[in-house]
C-alpha positions as CSV (number, residue, x, y, z in Angstrom):
1,M,89.9,98.1,150.5
2,S,92.7,96.3,148.1
3,S,91.9,93.7,145.0
4,H,93.5,91.8,143.1
5,R,93.4,92.2,139.4
6,F,92.3,88.2,138.7
7,L,94.2,86.9,136.0
8,L,95.4,83.0,135.8
9,S,99.5,82.7,135.5
10,L,101.1,82.1,131.9
11,S,103.9,80.9,130.4
12,M,104.6,81.0,126.7
13,F,105.4,77.9,125.5
14,L,108.8,77.5,124.3
15,I,110.0,75.6,121.6
16,T,113.7,74.2,123.1
17,T,114.3,71.0,124.6
18,C,117.6,70.6,126.6
19,M,120.5,68.5,124.8
20,G,123.9,67.9,126.1
21,A,126.9,69.6,124.7
22,T,127.9,66.8,122.3
23,A,124.4,66.7,120.9
24,I,125.6,70.2,119.6
25,A,129.0,69.4,118.2
26,D,129.2,68.9,114.3
27,N,127.5,72.5,113.3
28,G,123.7,70.3,114.0
29,E,124.5,67.0,112.1
30,Q,123.6,64.8,115.0
31,L,120.6,67.2,116.3
32,L,119.1,67.0,112.5
33,H,120.1,63.3,112.5
34,R,117.7,63.3,115.6
35,A,114.9,65.2,114.0
36,D,115.1,63.0,110.8
37,S,114.0,59.8,112.8
38,L,111.5,62.0,114.8
39,Y,109.3,62.8,111.7
40,R,110.0,59.9,109.9
41,M,108.2,58.3,113.0
42,G,105.8,61.1,112.9
43,N,106.5,62.6,115.8
44,F,106.1,66.0,114.5
45,E,106.1,68.5,117.6
46,K,109.3,66.7,119.1
47,A,111.0,66.7,115.5
48,V,110.2,70.6,115.3
49,E,111.5,70.9,118.6
50,V,115.0,69.3,117.7
51,Y,115.3,70.4,114.0
52,L,114.9,74.2,116.1
53,Q,118.0,73.3,117.9
54,S,120.1,72.3,115.1
55,A,119.2,75.4,112.9
56,E,120.1,77.4,116.2
57,A,123.3,75.6,115.7
58,G,123.9,76.8,112.2
59,N,122.8,73.6,110.4
60,A,121.7,75.0,107.2
61,E,119.6,72.3,106.1
62,A,117.7,71.9,109.8
63,Q,117.1,75.5,109.0
64,F,115.3,74.8,106.1
65,D,113.1,71.8,107.9
66,I,111.7,74.4,110.6
67,G,111.1,76.9,108.2
68,Y,109.2,74.1,106.1
69,A,107.5,73.5,109.8
70,Y,106.2,77.0,110.3
71,Y,105.3,77.5,106.9
72,T,103.1,74.3,106.4
73,G,102.2,74.2,110.5
74,E,103.6,71.0,110.9
75,G,104.3,70.1,114.3
76,T,104.3,74.0,114.8
77,Q,101.6,76.9,114.6
78,R,102.1,78.2,111.3
79,D,104.2,81.2,111.1
80,Y,104.9,82.4,107.9
81,T,107.4,85.3,108.9
82,S,109.1,82.8,111.0
83,A,109.2,80.5,108.0
84,A,111.0,83.2,105.5
85,M,113.1,84.1,108.5
86,W,114.3,80.8,108.9
87,F,114.5,80.0,104.5
88,K,116.7,83.3,104.6
89,R,119.2,82.2,106.9
90,S,119.4,79.1,105.2
91,A,119.7,80.1,102.0
92,K,122.8,82.5,103.3
93,Q,124.1,79.4,103.5
94,N,123.5,79.1,99.9
95,F,121.1,75.7,100.5
96,A,119.3,75.7,97.1
97,K,116.5,74.2,98.5
98,A,115.9,77.4,100.8
99,Q,116.8,80.1,98.1
100,Y,113.8,78.5,96.2
101,N,111.7,78.6,99.4
102,L,112.8,82.4,99.9
103,A,111.7,83.4,96.3
104,Y,108.3,81.8,96.5
105,C,108.0,83.7,100.2
106,Y,108.9,87.2,97.9
107,M,107.0,86.3,95.0
108,N,103.7,86.2,97.0
109,G,104.3,88.4,100.1
110,R,104.8,85.3,102.5
111,G,106.3,86.4,105.7
112,V,108.3,89.3,103.8
113,P,107.1,92.0,102.0
114,R,106.2,90.9,97.8
115,D,109.7,91.8,96.4
116,Y,109.7,90.5,92.6
117,D,113.5,91.3,91.9
118,K,114.8,89.5,95.3
119,A,112.7,86.7,94.2
120,Y,114.5,86.0,90.6
121,N,117.4,86.6,92.0
122,L,116.9,83.8,94.8
123,L,115.4,81.7,92.2
124,L,118.4,82.1,89.4
125,K,120.7,81.1,92.8
126,S,119.2,78.2,93.3
127,A,119.1,77.2,89.9
128,E,122.8,77.7,89.4
129,N,123.3,75.9,92.4
130,N,121.5,72.5,90.4
131,Y,118.4,72.8,92.2
132,K,116.3,71.6,89.3
133,R,112.7,72.4,89.7
134,A,114.7,75.9,90.1
135,Q,115.8,75.6,87.0
136,L,112.2,74.0,85.6
137,T,110.6,77.0,87.1
138,L,112.9,79.6,85.8
139,A,112.8,78.0,82.3
140,D,108.7,78.1,82.7
141,C,109.6,81.8,84.0
142,Y,111.5,83.0,80.8
143,A,109.0,81.2,78.4
144,R,106.2,83.2,79.6
145,G,107.7,86.3,81.0
146,V,107.3,86.0,84.3
147,L,109.8,88.1,86.4
148,V,111.7,88.7,83.5
149,E,111.3,89.0,79.5
150,Q,110.0,86.6,77.6
151,N,113.7,85.0,76.4
152,E,114.3,81.7,74.1
153,D,117.4,81.2,74.4
154,E,117.5,81.6,77.9
155,Y,114.6,79.1,78.2
156,N,116.3,76.3,76.3
157,K,119.4,77.5,78.4
158,W,117.0,76.1,81.6
159,K,115.5,73.8,80.7
160,N,118.5,71.7,78.9
161,K,120.2,71.7,82.6
162,A,117.5,70.5,84.2
163,E,116.5,67.6,81.9
164,G,120.7,67.3,81.2
165,K,120.0,67.6,77.3
166,D,122.0,70.0,74.7
167,T,120.4,73.2,74.6
168,E,119.5,72.4,70.5
169,Q,117.6,69.6,72.1
170,A,115.5,71.5,74.2
171,P,112.3,72.0,72.4
172,K,110.9,75.9,71.7
173,P,108.4,77.5,74.3
174,K,105.0,76.7,72.1
175,K,102.9,80.0,71.5
176,E,100.1,79.1,74.2
177,T,102.5,79.1,77.1
178,L,103.7,82.3,76.8
179,K,100.5,83.9,77.7
180,G,98.1,82.5,80.7
181,D,98.7,82.2,84.0
182,F,102.0,80.9,86.6
183,D,103.1,81.1,90.4
184,I,105.9,79.1,92.1
185,Q,104.6,76.8,94.0
186,V,106.4,76.3,97.1
187,D,108.9,73.4,97.5
188,M,108.9,71.0,100.7
189,P,112.3,70.4,102.5
190,G,114.6,67.2,102.2
191,E,111.8,66.7,99.7
192,K,109.2,66.3,102.4
193,P,108.3,64.2,103.6
194,K,110.9,62.2,104.6
195,E,108.6,59.0,104.5
196,H,107.6,58.3,108.1
197,A,106.2,55.3,108.8
198,K,102.6,56.8,110.0
199,E,102.0,58.7,106.4
200,Q,99.8,57.7,104.2
201,P,100.8,57.4,100.8
202,K,100.1,60.3,98.5
203,E,98.3,59.3,95.2
204,Q,97.9,61.5,92.3
205,P,94.9,61.7,90.2
206,K,95.5,60.8,87.1
207,D,95.0,63.9,85.4
208,T,97.6,65.8,87.7
209,A,98.9,68.1,85.3
210,Q,95.8,69.0,84.0
211,T,94.5,69.9,87.6
212,Q,98.0,71.8,88.6
213,Q,97.8,73.9,85.5
214,K,94.3,74.5,86.6
215,Q,95.3,75.4,90.1
216,N,97.9,77.8,89.1
217,V,97.7,81.8,89.7
218,I,97.7,85.2,88.8
219,L,101.0,86.4,90.4
220,G,99.8,89.4,93.3
221,P,97.2,89.5,96.1
222,N,93.6,87.8,95.9
223,E,92.2,89.9,93.7
224,L,94.6,88.6,90.9
225,K,94.1,85.0,91.8
226,K,91.4,84.3,89.6
227,A,92.5,82.5,86.0
228,N,92.0,83.9,82.5
229,T,88.9,82.3,81.7
230,T,87.5,83.9,78.4
231,A,88.2,82.8,75.1
232,T,90.6,85.2,73.3
233,T,90.9,85.1,69.6
234,P,94.6,85.1,67.5
235,T,94.3,89.0,67.3
236,A,93.4,89.9,71.0
237,T,95.4,88.8,73.7
238,A,95.5,89.8,77.6
239,P,96.8,93.8,78.3
240,I,100.0,94.7,78.9
241,L,100.6,97.4,81.8
242,R,103.8,99.7,82.5
243,I,104.4,102.1,85.0
244,L,106.2,105.2,83.7
245,Y,106.6,107.2,87.0
246,P,107.5,107.4,89.5
247,E,110.4,105.1,89.2
248,D,110.9,102.4,91.7
249,Q,112.4,103.3,95.4
250,S,111.9,106.8,94.3
251,I,112.4,108.9,97.6
252,F,108.8,111.0,98.4
253,H,108.2,114.0,100.7
254,T,103.9,114.4,99.9
255,D,100.8,113.0,100.5
256,Q,99.9,111.9,97.1
257,V,101.9,110.8,94.2
258,K,100.7,111.5,90.4
259,L,101.4,107.9,88.7
260,K,101.7,107.6,84.9
261,Y,101.6,104.6,83.3
262,Q,101.5,103.1,79.7
263,L,98.9,100.0,78.6
264,L,98.5,98.1,75.7
265,T,95.5,96.9,75.2
266,N,96.7,93.9,72.7
267,G,93.7,94.0,70.5
268,C,91.0,94.0,72.8
269,T,88.5,96.1,72.0
270,D,86.7,96.0,75.4
271,S,87.2,98.6,78.3
272,T,89.7,98.1,80.6
273,R,90.2,98.6,84.2
274,I,93.6,99.8,86.7
275,V,93.5,98.3,89.4
276,V,95.6,99.8,91.7
277,M,96.9,98.5,95.2
278,V,98.8,100.2,98.2
279,D,99.9,98.0,100.5
280,G,97.3,95.4,99.4
281,Q,94.7,98.0,100.1
282,R,92.8,98.6,97.0
283,L,91.8,101.6,95.9
284,P,88.8,102.9,93.8
285,T,88.7,101.1,90.1
286,T,89.9,103.4,87.6
287,R,88.6,103.6,84.0
288,A,91.7,103.4,81.2
289,V,90.6,105.7,78.3
290,R,94.1,106.7,77.0
291,A,97.1,104.3,75.9
292,A,99.2,107.1,78.4
293,N,97.2,107.8,81.2
294,T,97.8,108.8,84.7
295,I,96.5,108.4,88.2
296,D,96.9,110.4,91.7
297,V,97.3,107.8,94.2
298,D,97.0,108.8,98.1
299,L,100.1,107.9,100.2
300,P,100.8,106.9,103.7
301,R,103.4,108.7,105.6
302,H,105.7,105.5,105.5
303,D,107.4,103.6,103.0
304,C,104.8,101.7,101.2
305,T,104.5,99.2,98.0
306,I,102.6,100.3,95.0
307,M,101.1,97.6,92.8
308,M,98.9,97.7,89.5
309,Y,97.4,95.4,87.2
310,A,95.3,96.1,84.0
311,Q,91.9,94.2,83.3
312,N,89.7,93.2,80.3
313,S,87.8,90.6,78.8
314,C,90.9,89.3,77.2
315,G,92.4,89.1,80.5
316,N,94.8,90.3,83.4
317,S,97.9,91.8,82.7
318,E,101.2,90.7,84.6
319,P,101.0,92.9,88.2
320,V,103.7,95.6,88.2
321,S,104.9,97.2,91.5
322,L,107.4,99.5,92.7
323,R,108.5,100.4,96.6
324,L,108.4,104.0,97.6
325,I,110.4,105.5,100.2
326,R,108.9,108.2,102.4
327,E,111.5,110.8,103.5
328,T,111.4,112.0,106.7
329,S,113.2,115.3,107.5
330,Q,115.0,115.9,110.4
331,F,113.0,118.7,111.4
332,E,110.0,116.8,111.4
333,L,108.3,116.2,114.7
334,P,107.0,113.1,115.2
335,K,103.4,112.4,116.5
336,L,102.3,110.3,119.4
337,F,99.5,107.8,119.0
338,V,97.8,106.3,121.6
339,V,95.1,103.0,122.2
340,A,94.2,102.9,125.8
341,I,92.3,99.9,126.9
342,G,90.5,99.5,130.4
343,V,87.8,96.4,131.0
344,G,86.3,95.6,134.1
345,D,82.7,95.3,133.4
346,Y,82.8,91.6,133.0
347,N,79.5,89.4,132.5
348,D,81.3,86.4,133.2
349,P,80.5,84.7,136.4
350,K,83.9,83.6,136.7
351,L,85.5,87.0,136.0
352,P,85.1,89.2,138.8
353,K,84.4,92.5,138.0
354,L,87.0,95.3,138.8
355,K,86.3,98.5,139.4
356,F,88.9,100.9,138.4
357,T,90.6,99.3,134.9
358,C,88.0,102.0,132.7
359,K,89.9,105.1,135.5
360,D,92.9,103.2,134.3
361,A,92.3,103.6,130.7
362,Q,90.7,106.9,131.0
363,D,93.3,108.8,133.5
364,F,96.0,107.5,130.9
365,A,94.7,108.7,127.9
366,K,94.2,112.4,130.2
367,V,98.0,112.6,131.0
368,V,99.1,111.3,127.6
369,A,96.9,113.8,125.2
370,T,99.0,117.1,127.2
371,K,102.0,115.9,125.5
372,K,101.4,117.6,122.4
373,G,104.3,119.7,121.7
374,L,107.0,117.7,123.8
375,P,108.0,117.0,120.9
376,Y,104.9,115.4,119.1
377,E,103.6,117.6,116.3
378,D,100.5,116.0,117.4
379,V,99.0,113.9,120.0
380,Q,96.3,111.3,118.8
381,V,94.3,108.7,121.6
382,K,91.6,106.0,121.5
383,L,90.1,105.2,124.2
384,L,88.4,102.0,124.2
385,C,86.9,101.6,127.7
386,D,84.1,98.5,128.5
387,S,81.6,97.9,126.0
388,E,83.6,99.8,123.4
389,A,86.8,97.4,123.8
390,T,85.3,94.4,122.2
391,R,87.9,92.6,120.6
392,A,86.5,93.4,116.6
393,D,87.3,97.0,118.7
394,I,91.2,96.1,119.8
395,F,91.7,94.8,116.1
396,E,90.5,98.3,114.9
397,A,92.9,100.2,116.9
398,M,95.5,98.4,116.2
399,E,94.6,98.8,112.2
400,W,94.3,102.3,113.2
401,L,97.6,102.3,114.7
402,K,99.3,100.5,111.3
403,Q,98.1,102.5,109.0
404,E,98.4,105.8,110.6
405,S,102.1,105.7,112.2
406,S,105.6,106.7,110.3
407,P,108.9,105.5,111.5
408,N,109.2,108.3,113.1
409,D,106.7,108.5,114.9
410,V,105.6,106.8,119.0
411,C,102.8,104.3,119.4
412,I,101.5,103.2,122.9
413,F,99.5,100.0,123.6
414,F,98.1,100.4,127.0
415,Y,95.5,97.6,128.8
416,A,94.1,97.3,131.8
417,G,91.9,93.9,132.9
418,H,91.9,90.1,132.8
419,G,94.0,87.8,130.8
420,L,93.8,84.2,130.6
421,R,95.3,81.2,129.8
422,D,94.6,78.1,128.1
423,E,95.8,74.5,128.2
424,K,99.1,75.1,126.3
425,D,99.6,78.4,127.9
426,R,98.5,80.5,125.3
427,F,98.3,84.1,126.6
428,F,94.3,86.0,125.9
429,F,93.5,89.5,126.6
430,I,90.1,89.5,127.7
431,P,88.2,92.2,125.9
432,Y,84.5,93.2,126.7
433,G,81.8,90.5,125.6
434,C,84.7,87.3,125.9
435,N,83.7,84.3,128.0
436,S,86.4,82.5,129.9
437,D,84.7,79.6,127.7
438,K,85.5,80.5,124.6
439,L,89.1,82.0,124.7
440,Y,88.9,82.0,121.3
441,D,87.2,84.5,120.9
442,C,89.4,87.0,122.7
443,F,92.4,88.8,121.9
444,S,95.0,86.5,121.4
445,A,98.8,87.1,122.7
446,T,99.5,86.0,119.1
447,D,97.4,88.4,117.8
448,F,98.8,91.1,120.0
449,R,101.9,90.1,117.9
450,N,100.9,90.0,114.4
451,E,99.4,93.4,114.9
452,A,102.4,94.7,116.1
453,E,104.7,93.6,113.8
454,D,103.4,95.8,111.3
455,I,103.0,99.0,113.2
456,N,105.3,101.7,111.7
457,G,106.7,103.6,114.7
458,K,108.4,103.0,118.2
459,L,105.7,100.9,119.9
460,I,105.8,101.0,124.2
461,A,102.8,98.9,125.4
462,F,101.8,98.8,129.3
463,V,99.8,95.5,130.4
464,D,98.4,96.4,134.2
465,A,97.0,92.8,134.8
466,C,98.1,89.9,137.5
467,Y,100.9,88.1,136.6
468,S,101.5,89.9,133.1
469,G,105.0,89.3,134.1
470,A,104.2,85.4,132.3
471,L,103.9,86.8,129.0
472,F,107.4,87.4,128.7
473,E,108.1,84.4,130.4
474,G,111.4,82.8,129.2
475,T,113.5,85.6,128.6
476,R,115.6,85.4,131.6
477,S,116.4,82.1,131.1
478,A,118.5,80.2,128.6
479,A,115.4,79.1,126.6
480,T,113.6,81.7,124.2
481,S,110.8,82.9,124.8
482,H,108.6,81.9,121.2
483,F,106.3,85.5,121.9
484,V,109.6,87.9,122.6
485,E,111.4,86.3,120.1
486,Q,108.5,87.2,117.1
487,L,107.8,90.3,118.6
488,K,111.8,91.3,117.8
489,R,110.5,91.6,113.8
490,A,108.4,94.7,114.7
491,K,109.7,97.3,112.3
492,N,111.0,99.7,114.2
493,G,111.0,98.1,117.9
494,M,108.7,97.2,120.7
495,L,109.2,98.1,124.5
496,L,106.8,96.1,127.1
497,Y,106.1,97.3,130.5
498,A,104.5,94.6,132.4
499,S,102.5,95.6,135.8
500,S,103.8,92.6,138.0
501,S,106.4,89.5,137.5
502,S,104.5,86.0,136.6
503,D,104.2,84.9,139.9
504,T,102.8,88.1,141.6
505,K,99.7,89.9,141.5
506,S,98.3,93.4,140.5
507,R,96.7,95.5,142.9
508,E,94.3,98.3,142.9
509,D,92.8,100.0,145.8
510,E,90.2,102.4,146.8
511,S,92.8,104.9,148.3
512,W,94.6,104.8,145.2
513,G,91.7,105.6,142.8
514,N,93.8,103.5,140.5
515,G,95.7,100.1,139.8
516,A,99.1,100.2,142.0
517,F,100.8,100.1,138.2
518,T,98.5,102.4,136.8
519,K,99.2,105.1,139.5
520,A,102.6,105.1,139.2
521,L,102.7,104.8,135.7
522,V,100.4,108.2,135.6
523,E,102.5,109.8,138.1
524,S,105.7,109.5,135.6
525,F,104.0,111.1,132.9
526,N,103.1,114.0,135.5
527,G,107.2,114.5,135.9
528,A,107.7,112.1,139.0
529,A,110.2,110.9,137.9
530,R,112.2,113.6,136.4
531,E,115.6,113.4,137.4
532,E,118.3,116.0,137.8
533,Q,119.4,117.4,134.2
534,S,116.9,115.4,132.4
535,E,115.3,116.7,129.5
536,G,112.5,114.5,129.2
537,L,110.9,110.8,130.2
538,S,113.6,108.6,128.9
539,T,112.6,104.5,129.1
540,Q,115.1,104.2,131.3
541,E,113.9,106.4,133.8
542,L,110.5,105.0,133.7
543,E,111.7,101.6,134.3
544,H,113.2,102.5,137.1
545,F,110.3,104.7,138.5
546,L,107.9,101.7,138.0
547,Y,110.2,99.6,139.7
548,K,110.6,101.8,142.8
549,E,107.3,103.4,143.2
550,V,104.7,100.0,142.9
551,R,106.9,98.4,145.1
552,K,106.9,100.6,147.5
553,I,102.9,101.6,147.5
554,T,102.6,97.6,147.7
555,D,104.3,97.4,150.0
556,F,106.6,95.4,147.7
557,K,103.9,92.4,147.3
558,Q,104.0,94.0,143.5
559,T,107.2,94.1,141.2
560,P,107.1,95.3,137.3
561,I,109.6,94.4,134.9
562,F,110.4,95.4,131.7
563,I,111.3,93.8,128.6
564,N,112.9,95.6,125.7
565,P,112.8,92.4,122.9
566,N,114.7,94.5,120.2
567,G,118.0,95.9,122.1
568,I,116.8,99.3,121.2
569,E,118.5,102.4,123.2
570,H,116.7,103.9,125.4
571,F,115.3,107.3,123.9
572,N,112.8,109.7,125.7
573,I,109.0,109.7,125.5
574,F,107.9,112.7,125.8
575,N,109.8,116.1,126.6
576,Y,109.5,117.9,129.8
577,E,108.2,121.8,129.3
578,K,110.9,124.5,130.1
């Protein structure tokens, strides 16, 4: 007897509105003016919609404004990656404030990998474009030795430009300002807020300068965000750390590197600790005993960033970092990493139990495990069924994909189970133990996107659920799906196969022993999709087979869909045995 995989239909929220052709004239200027008016009236959500249209028309200021909206979460969901993307587009048009904000993003790793060189270059461009705040910040950098070596002449130069004074009139930096903590503060687009009527007046406390000084943080991850509060003597200051080997952008092919560094304690007699992080993950703390030292650092199988700093009672050194590039031999075989999830044992009375979802995951995991050597060096599978497929388990599995995969590898995400949407049309996978009345305790489409963005290998996602095509709603219209748009920023690209269109159900049946989609998927991996002369199962062949076979066995009641948000070329998922 046939049953349906219960899923409420979904349409991901779109961040576009329809406008007449005349509104797009003048590179989005008219749209920008309208958005500004909406913003001043306090209608932030509508303002964001119009800012986005102006930005997509190429208006640099609007690109800056929409970046601001994504950064602050004002009028839309906070998204640092999208913020950095729009700041970048605006900065390419030489918009000074966007250059400044993008410098902040690179400085602090917000939406982009932390890159101090890019941060400095963008800050310099913004200052050269006569943005006063950038000029003051750059002067402070030269005074404190942040991003650059301390330089009194450059300090005076940029202080002079910002204040409109002659270089000779600019005060010299005080000795005490050359130490301490510093952080570029994010600027607000268009000197936001644009005095909209509903905004409450912002009153600065009397001790604003003192408060801001207390809030400044050391550059780098959370471990560095503690101010140096320990008293120092005139002869004892914070340590200085230098990386001697390897050089930045060095190519490596081993799983470990011997990192050589130099440490200057600057008169502090207390013991000094060396803190090392690889891609933000802190390694066990090392105690420094000599002025020159080495540390053996384990490396991932992909490009990575090493950051380190020294710490003692006199303070923290400025963090130093380098980027290492993983060498991938053309003869190095890829690995296949698979997360297979099946959930059907639901306790929520609103969610019908599903009979074959766990078996679907098991059958898929079993067939992919046979692909070792075709051409994969290794195939590793994480199978999550029912009680083993909680929200925390899924996050852990996605983290495993991120940590283990390299750009040369292929990753597969398979899900069979229920899914729901909330009142704002946001999609949620329903893991074990999740209640339909508490969707935020589930695994959202946003969660999936955030995790998928950082996976190093190519990612293929198979979603077997009713109306699952609605997850990608909007890709076939003039409107752009926000969800799919953000998936485009996945490191190596992503392919998405949904078991049904946005308006049809996905079916399972006793006679099949699986869901219709999974049945066809497993058969394709067993060779049923093989076309004449084909050497392996290509993504294109898989698409054609799933479309034809699912429609056939369901008597045309179910139609799968295929989405390629990155526009990547078709490739063989595996090779056939000869």
